[in-house]
N, C-alpha and C positions, 0 to 999 in steps of 0.2 A: 511384492518384490523389493521395492525401495526400502521399506521398514525393515526387511529381514537383513539387508545389506548393512544399513546404518546400525542396526543392533549388534552385527559382528563387529563393527568398529568400537562400539561402545563397551562390549564384552573385552575387547582387547585392551581398551583403555583402563579397564577395571583392575588391571594387574597393577596400577599405582596405588590402589586404596588398601587398607588394613582389612583382616577378616573381621567379621561382626563378632561381637561378645556373645556368648552362649551360656553363661552362668544362670541357673533357675533362680527366681526370687525367693526370698526367705519368708516374707510376710507382705502383704498388700500395703501395710502402713510404713513399712521401712525398706524402700526398693532404692538401690544405687541406679545410676544410670545404665550400667551394663546389665543389670537385672531387669529393668524395664525394657531395654532393648530385646533382651531374650524372651521376655513375657510378650511383647508386641510380635515379635517374629513368630512365636509359637502360635498365637492366635490367627495370624495370617496364614500360616502353613495347614491349619486345620479348617480354612475358610470362613473364620469367624471376622469377618472384614470390619463390622462395626466395632468391635473391641480393639481390633489392631489400630483403627483410625484414632480412637480416643487416646491410646497409649502413644502412638507416633506424635500427635499433635501436642500431647503433654510434654513430650520430650523436645518439641519444637520451639518451646518457650524457654529452654535451658539457656543460661547467661553465657555459656561457653560456645563460640560461634561454630566450632567444629562438630560439637555433639547436635546442635540444633539443625545443622545443615545435613548431617548424616541421617536424622530422623526424617527431614523434609525428603531426602533423596530416597529412602526406603518407602516412605508413603507415597511418593510420585510413582515409583516402580510398581506398587501394588495397585494403585488406581488405574494406571495404563495396562499393566499385564494381566492382571487377575480380574479386575472390575470393569475394564474397558471404558473409565471415565477420563477420556483423553484431555479434555478441556481443563479439568481440575488438576489433572497431572502436570499439565504445562504450566499452570499458575504456580504450583510448588516448585518446579525447576527453575521458573523465572525469580523466585524468592531467593533461591541459592545464588543465582547469578548476580542478582542485587548486591550481595555481599561478597561473593567471590567470583568476579568475571572471568578470572583465568582458569576456572574449573573445565577442563576439556572434556571430561567424559559427561559432565551434565549438559553441556551444549550439543554434544553428539546425540544424546537421548532427547533433548528438546528438538533437535533436527528431525529425528525419526518420528516423533510425535506429530510435528508440523506436517510431515510428508503424509502421515496417516490420516490427518485432518484435511489434506488436500491443499494446504497453504505451501506450495511448492517453492515459492519466491522466498518466503519466510525461511523455510528449511535451508535453503541454498546460503541465504545470508547467516544463518547460525553457523553452517560448515566453515564459511569464509572467516568468521569471527574466531572459530575454534583454532583455525590455522594462524590467525594473526596472534592469538594469545599464546601460541606455542603448544606442540604436541610432541609425543614421542616420534622419532623418525619413521619408524615402521608404520605407525598410525597415520601420520601425515601423508605418506605415500598412498595408502589405502584410501583415505579421504579424497585426494586428487583423483585417483582412478574410479571411484564409484560415484562421484558427486553427479555425474551425468544421468545416473540411474534414477534420479529424483523426478525426471520428466516422465516416467512410467508409474507415477504415485497414484493416488486415490482417484477413482473414476469420476467424481463429482465433487463439488464444493459450492458455497455459497458464502457471501459476506455481505454485511449490513451497516449502514451508519445513519443515525437520526440526530438531529441538532436543532437548537434555536438559533436563528442567524440574523443578528442586527446588522443592518447595512446602511451606510450613509448615502449611497447611491444605487438603488435597486435596479435603475434603468441605464445605467452607465451613460448618463446624459450631462449636458453642459450646465454650468452654473449660470450663464447668461440669459437674460430674459429677452434678447433680441439675436437675430440671425442675419449676418452680413451676406448679400446675395449681389449679382450683377443689376438686379432691378431695385436695390436699395435694401434698407433694414427691414426685416420681417420681425413682428412681435411673436414670440413663442408662447403656446398655451402652458398651463400648469404641467400637464402630464409629458410635455416634450422637454421640460427641465428637470434638473437634479431632484429626485425624491428620495427621502429615507424611508425606511420601514423595519419592521421586526417580522421575520418569516420563519417557516418550517423548512429546513432542508433535509431531503432524503436521498441516500445514495445506495445503490446495491448492484451486485453482480454475482453471476453464477455460471458454472461450466459444467459440461458433461464430456468426458473422455472416452472414446471407443477404439480399443486397439484394433488395428487390421492386421499387422504382421510385426515380426521383430524390427524395432526401431521406427515404426510407422503407426500412427494413431490418427483418428479423425476426432476433432474438438469443435463442439458447439458452445456458444457462448451468449449470454443475454446480459444487458446491463441497462441501467436507468438511473435518472437522476431528476429531482424536482426541487425548485424553489417556489413555496407557496405563501401568499400573503392575503391579508384580509381584503384588499382591494384585488380581485381576480383579474383585473387588467394588467398586472404585471407579473402573474404566474408564468413560470418557464419550465417547461417539462420535455425531457428527452428521453427516448427509449431505442435501442437497437439490438439487433440479432446478427450473430456472424457464424460462419461454418467453413471449416477447411482442416487441411491435413497439418500434422506435426510430425517433423523427420528428425531423427538423431543420426549425426555423422560423426562417429567417435565421441568426443567432447562437445562437439557443436551441435546446435539445435536451429532448425529453420521452420518457422511457423507461416503458413498461408491462411488468410481468412477473408471471407467477403460477406456482404449482406446489407440490408436497409437500415437507415436510421432516420427516426421520425422526431420532428421538433414541433411543440405546440407553443404559442405565446399568447397570454391573455385568454386561455381556454379556447382558441382557435388555431386551426392548423397553419403552421408558419413555413416548414419546408420538409422536403422528402429527399434523402440522399442514398444513392446506391454506389458502394465502393468497395475497395479491396487493399489489403496490405501485405507486405511480406516482412517478417521480423527475423533477424539472424542474431544468435547469440554465441559468443565465443570467450571462454576462459582465458585469462592472462595470468598465468602463474597460480599460485596458491590462494591468494587473496583478492583478485580482481576479475572483472568481466568486461567485455566490449559489447555494445548493441548497435546494430544498424537496422533501421526501419524505413521502408518506402511505401507511399500510399498514393491512391488514385480514386477521386470520387467525384460523382455527376450529381449537382445539387439542383432541385427545381424550387425556387422561391415562390410561394404563393401569394405573398403580399406585393412583391415587386419583381416582376418578370424581368426586368433588366438585369438584376443580380443572379439570375439563373446562369450557371456555368460549371466548369470543371476545375477542380483544384488537385494539383499533384504536390507532393511533399517528400522530404528526405531528413531523417533525423538520425544523428549518431551520439551515443552516450557512453561514459565510462565510469564504472563503479568500483570502489575499493574500500576494504576493510583496513584501517590503520592499526587498530588493536581491538582487543576484545569488546571494549566499550565506544569505540569511536570509529565512524566510517563517512563516506562522502562520495560525491560524484560531480561530474560535468557533462553538459549536453549542449549540441549546437543543432540548429535546425534552419532549413529553408524551404519556402512554399511558393507556389505560383498559382495564381486564380486567373482563369480566363472566362470572363463574364460576358454576357450579351452586349452590354454596354461598356466601352473600353473604360469608362470612367470608373466602374466597379472592378475592373481588372487590376492586378497588382502584383507586386513580389514582395515577400516578407522574409527576413532573416533575423536570426537571433541566438542567444545563448543563456545557459542558467547554471547555478552552482547550487548544490545542497549539501548539508552535513547534518549527521544525527550523532547524538550522545546520550548515552544511558546515564542517568543520574539518580543513583539510589533505586527506588521503584518505579521511576519515571522515564519516558524517553522523550527527549528534546529533539526537534527536527527544525532546522533553520533553512531557508532558501532564498534566493534572489535571481533576477533575471532582467534581461533588456531585449528588445526586438525593435526593428526598423521596418516600417511599410512604405512603399513608394507606389502610388497609382500610376496606370500607364497613361492616363489623360485627365483633363479638368472636366468635372461633371458641368453641364450647361448653366446650372443654377448658381454655381460658385465662383467666385473671382480667381481662386487659385486651385492648382492641381493638389490633391491630398498627399500629404507626407507625414507620417507619424512616427513619434519616438515614445516606446512604451516601457515603464519601469515597473517592476513588481518585486514585492518582498513578503515573507510570510514567517511566521513561527508557529509551532504547534507543540503540544504537551499532552502525552498519554500517560495516565496512571494505571500501570498494569497491576499492582496489587490490590486495588479495589475492583473486584471482578465479580459479576453476576451473569451466569450462564454463558460464558465466553465473551461477554461485552465489558468494556472498561470506560471510565470517564474520559472525555476529550475535550481541550480548549485550543482553538485556532485563531490567529489573528492575521489578516491580510491587509495590505496597502498596494494601491495601484495608481499609477499616473500615466495619462496618455496625453501628450503634448501633440497638437495637429494644427496644420495650416487651414483645416476647415473647422470653423467654430463648433459645429455640431457634434464633432468626434472629439472634441477637447474635454476631458473630464478628470476628476479625482474621485477616487473611492477608498473607503476604509470598511471593512467587513469582518464578522467573526463568526465563530461557531462554538457552541456549548452543548455538549450532548454526550452521546455514547457511540462507541464503535466496537465491532467485532474485533477482538484483540488476538484471536487464534482460530 
C-alpha cells in the first residue's frame, strides 16, 4: 500500500521531466545518445533486460550529467519495477542524488523503494529531504498527507553490521593501578585496569509486522550485538526480543513494546532484564518530527545482587532536514535507577546533538553528548558518593557507491571520557569500527 502511494507521488512529479527520445538507431557502431536510449527502451519493453542494462550503463558513463542521470533513472526503474532488484535500484538512485540532491522525483522513488525494502525510517528521511529540497506545491501537499502511510510498509525486514573494532579501553576501566578506599589504597590486578584490544563487532536487528485492523498492527522485534575478543573474558553480548502493538492516529504513531533482554559478559550470564517502552512520533511541519519515549525495566544482575533493581527513563528528540543533503537533531533524556543497594541507585540526565551531511557518494554523521550521573548514597567501600560527568563524540562515514548485495563500507570513530569521584569509574576511551553495514 505504501509503495503504491509513493509511486503515485513520483508519477505526479514526473510531469517535470522531458519525454524520452524514441528515434531508432541507424547502426550499432554509430549511435547517438537519443538512439541508444531508444534501443535500451525497446530492449526493456520486450523484456530483454540484460541488453537494456548494458545499454543504460553505457549511457551512464556519458560526460553530460543530465544524460547519464537519465540513464541511471531509467535503469533504476527497470530494476525496481520490472526485475524486482530493489537494492540495485536504490544504489542507482543514490548515484543520481550524489550529483543532483535537489531531484525531487528521484527522492520520492527512493523513498518508495526503501519502504518496499522495509526501511521505513530511511523512507521517511527521504520524504523529509525531498520536501526540504523543494517540490511542486501539489506534490508537497500529497507527500505531507501520505507520509504516515509508510508505517504500514513491508511486513518484515533485517539489517546487519559487521566491523573490526579497535578499542583503547575494552573494559571501560581506570588507568590507575591503585584504588582508593576507606580501608586504604588497593592494588588493582591487570584485568581490572584499562585494557586495549582489537575485536569483532556484530550488530543486527529484524522485525515482523502483522496487521490487525486499519491503523493497528502487531510488531515483533529481535535485536542483538556482540563485541568479541581473543581474550573471551572481555566478550560482551546482548540479545533481546520485543512484542507490542503499533497504532496510527492521523499523522501520529504510538508504539508499545515489551520483552526480555539478556546480557553475557566473559561468556557467562551477566544480567536479565524484563521491560517495556512506549514511543510516540509526531510530524512537525514538512521537514521535522518530534519523538517521545518512556521506558521501564526490571534488571536482575547475576554477578552483583546489590545492583539488581528497576530503571525508568524518559527521552525526547527532535529531527529535522535542513536541505536535501543536510539534516540533524537534538535529544534530551533522564533516567532513574532504584537498586537493592542505595549506593548503586542513581539519577542520570543528559543531552546530545547529531548532524548528517551527504558528501558526494558518502554520508558523514557527527554527534556529541553529555550526561550527568548522581548516586543516591556512598558505597561503603569508597570514601565519596559517586558523581559522574560523561562526554562523548563520534564521527562515521558510509560509502554508498561501493555496494555489494545491499552492504556498503563503513568507518566510525568514537571518543568517550567519564570523570568520576569514584576512581574505578573514571576512564578514557577511543574506539573505532571498520567494516560493512546494510545500506538499504
